[in-house]
Each structure stands twice: as C-alpha cells, then as structure tokens.
One Martini backbone bead per residue (centre of mass of N, CA, C, O) as a GRO file, in nm:
protein
  116
    1MET     BB    1  -1.961  -0.869  -4.690
    2CYS     BB    2  -1.713  -0.927  -4.905
    3ARG     BB    3  -1.591  -1.205  -5.100
    4PHE     BB    4  -1.411  -1.011  -5.322
    5LEU     BB    5  -1.148  -0.936  -5.167
    6ASN     BB    6  -0.874  -0.710  -5.230
    7VAL     BB    7  -0.552  -0.652  -5.141
    8MET     BB    8  -0.371  -0.347  -5.216
    9ASN     BB    9  -0.297  -0.244  -4.910
   10ARG     BB   10  -0.058  -0.226  -4.626
   11SER     BB   11  -0.020  -0.152  -4.279
   12LYS     BB   12   0.005  -0.107  -3.946
   13ASN     BB   13  -0.305   0.066  -3.937
   14GLY     BB   14  -0.385  -0.056  -4.237
   15VAL     BB   15  -0.626  -0.103  -4.510
   16LEU     BB   16  -0.662  -0.176  -4.863
   17THR     BB   17  -0.959  -0.255  -5.056
   18PHE     BB   18  -1.122  -0.458  -5.315
   19CYS     BB   19  -1.440  -0.502  -5.476
   20ASP     BB   20  -1.550  -0.671  -5.743
   21HIS     BB   21  -1.868  -0.650  -5.704
   22THR     BB   22  -1.904  -0.335  -5.599
   23LYS     BB   23  -1.656  -0.133  -5.669
   24LEU     BB   24  -1.515  -0.097  -5.377
   25PHE     BB   25  -1.340   0.072  -5.159
   26GLN     BB   26  -1.157  -0.005  -4.850
   27LEU     BB   27  -1.068   0.207  -4.571
   28ILE     BB   28  -0.867   0.107  -4.299
   29TYR     BB   29  -0.804   0.323  -4.019
   30ASN     BB   30  -0.793   0.206  -3.742
   31ASN     BB   31  -1.129   0.319  -3.654
   32LEU     BB   32  -1.163   0.357  -3.958
   33CYS     BB   33  -1.418   0.360  -4.226
   34PHE     BB   34  -1.411   0.338  -4.595
   35GLU     BB   35  -1.640   0.373  -4.875
   36LEU     BB   36  -1.510   0.378  -5.215
   37TYR     BB   37  -1.486   0.507  -5.503
   38GLU     BB   38  -1.250   0.578  -5.725
   39TRP     BB   39  -1.310   0.888  -5.728
   40GLU     BB   40  -1.301   0.917  -5.425
   41LEU     BB   41  -1.017   0.820  -5.371
   42ASP     BB   42  -0.878   1.038  -5.553
   43ALA     BB   43  -0.980   1.278  -5.395
   44LEU     BB   44  -0.859   1.196  -5.126
   45ARG     BB   45  -0.564   1.189  -5.220
   46GLU     BB   46  -0.549   1.490  -5.323
   47TYR     BB   47  -0.630   1.625  -5.048
   48ILE     BB   48  -0.388   1.508  -4.882
   49GLU     BB   49  -0.158   1.608  -5.060
   50GLN     BB   50  -0.253   1.932  -5.007
   51LEU     BB   51  -0.176   1.956  -4.737
   52ASP     BB   52  -0.060   2.186  -4.486
   53ILE     BB   53   0.144   2.087  -4.251
   54PRO     BB   54   0.314   2.334  -4.145
   55TYR     BB   55   0.074   2.516  -4.096
   56TRP     BB   56  -0.072   2.340  -3.876
   57GLU     BB   57   0.167   2.312  -3.685
   58LYS     BB   58   0.199   2.621  -3.644
   59HIS     BB   59  -0.102   2.710  -3.570
   60LEU     BB   60  -0.099   2.433  -3.340
   61LYS     BB   61   0.147   2.441  -3.130
   62ASN     BB   62  -0.023   2.518  -2.849
   63TRP     BB   63  -0.160   2.254  -2.862
   64SER     BB   64  -0.207   1.971  -2.666
   65HIS     BB   65  -0.233   1.798  -2.902
   66GLN     BB   66  -0.088   1.579  -3.126
   67ARG     BB   67  -0.316   1.624  -3.325
   68LYS     BB   68  -0.303   1.896  -3.603
   69ILE     BB   69  -0.434   1.763  -3.869
   70PRO     BB   70  -0.698   1.826  -4.081
   71ILE     BB   71  -0.968   1.619  -4.195
   72SER     BB   72  -1.222   1.660  -4.414
   73VAL     BB   73  -1.545   1.494  -4.390
   74GLY     BB   74  -1.774   1.595  -4.573
   75LYS     BB   75  -1.893   1.748  -4.344
   76LYS     BB   76  -1.798   2.027  -4.151
   77HIS     BB   77  -1.839   1.862  -3.867
   78PHE     BB   78  -1.626   1.638  -3.981
   79ILE     BB   79  -1.310   1.569  -3.822
   80ILE     BB   80  -0.992   1.460  -3.875
   81LEU     BB   81  -0.715   1.387  -3.664
   82VAL     BB   82  -0.362   1.422  -3.743
   83ASN     BB   83  -0.040   1.338  -3.821
   84LYS     BB   84   0.227   1.324  -4.003
   85GLU     BB   85   0.262   1.011  -4.004
   86GLU     BB   86  -0.038   0.951  -4.086
   87VAL     BB   87  -0.028   1.089  -4.357
   88SER     BB   88   0.180   0.909  -4.477
   89GLU     BB   89   0.038   0.637  -4.439
   90ILE     BB   90  -0.222   0.703  -4.602
   91LEU     BB   91  -0.073   0.761  -4.868
   92SER     BB   92   0.050   0.482  -4.901
   93LEU     BB   93  -0.218   0.332  -4.919
   94LEU     BB   94  -0.329   0.501  -5.165
   95SER     BB   95  -0.058   0.390  -5.310
   96PHE     BB   96  -0.115   0.096  -5.471
   97GLU     BB   97   0.087   0.096  -5.660
   98LYS     BB   98   0.316  -0.118  -5.759
   99GLN     BB   99   0.646  -0.133  -5.694
  100GLY     BB  100   0.920  -0.193  -5.861
  101VAL     BB  101   1.125  -0.471  -5.804
  102GLU     BB  102   1.456  -0.544  -5.827
  103LEU     BB  103   1.602  -0.838  -5.877
  104LEU     BB  104   1.837  -1.065  -5.812
  105SER     BB  105   2.072  -1.251  -5.922
  106HIS     BB  106   2.275  -1.512  -5.844
  107SER     BB  107   2.538  -1.356  -5.951
  108GLU     BB  108   2.496  -1.081  -5.769
  109ILE     BB  109   2.563  -1.274  -5.519
  110ASP     BB  110   2.786  -1.215  -5.245
  111TYR     BB  111   2.839  -1.534  -5.112
  112GLN     BB  112   2.961  -1.734  -4.843
  113PHE     BB  113   2.930  -2.059  -4.784
  114ILE     BB  114   2.915  -2.206  -4.452
  115GLU     BB  115   2.963  -2.507  -4.294
  116ASN     BB  116   2.933  -2.646  -3.954
   0.00000   0.00000   0.00000
C-alpha cells in the first residue's frame, strides 16, 4: 500500500488515487481494482469513451442480465459487464481534472437573515 496516495476523484461506487512514489494511478470501482500508469489510464478512458452504448443495449436487449455493455480488459477472455449508469460513473472518475466552480461573492447573495 502506498503511503503517498492522493485522491484524484471520488464517486458513490469508486475512487481514483495517484501514488507519488510509484507514479501509478489506482482505480477502485465496486469490487474491481486497477493499477495503471498514466498512458494506460488515458487508453482506458479513450476506450470507454468510444463504447457504443446504444449498440450493446440493442444487441443484448433480450438478455436477462441488467449489465449489457462489455468492457474488455487485457486478455480477450476477461470482460467486465456494466450498465449505462456505471459507464457514466467510471468516465466521471477518469475525468479527474477539476472543473472550475465560480464562487459567489457576498454581494451576489440575496438573502435576508432573520433571527428568531
């Protein structure tokens, strides 16, 4: 376990961390754990962004399982099945660049304080 972990992003079911010592990203999602270098993380993000979600949902619409979208990992015989919501959550975890949030100044807040 790395003592130098920085949390890059977090969601309901996962977390993305970076270890300054080993220079590895660690993606933990549900019961899956991936340790990836930056180029591998970028390749995974690109692969997931290119998934044809409507195709897989249509192609496997009569399949009895809830998860219909395959993510091939490494070897051809290892496939992770996810649903559309899980794909969105994984992509949000992998998009760890912090979005700039514009804060309001005190003069922009229209609030009447009433003491009881």
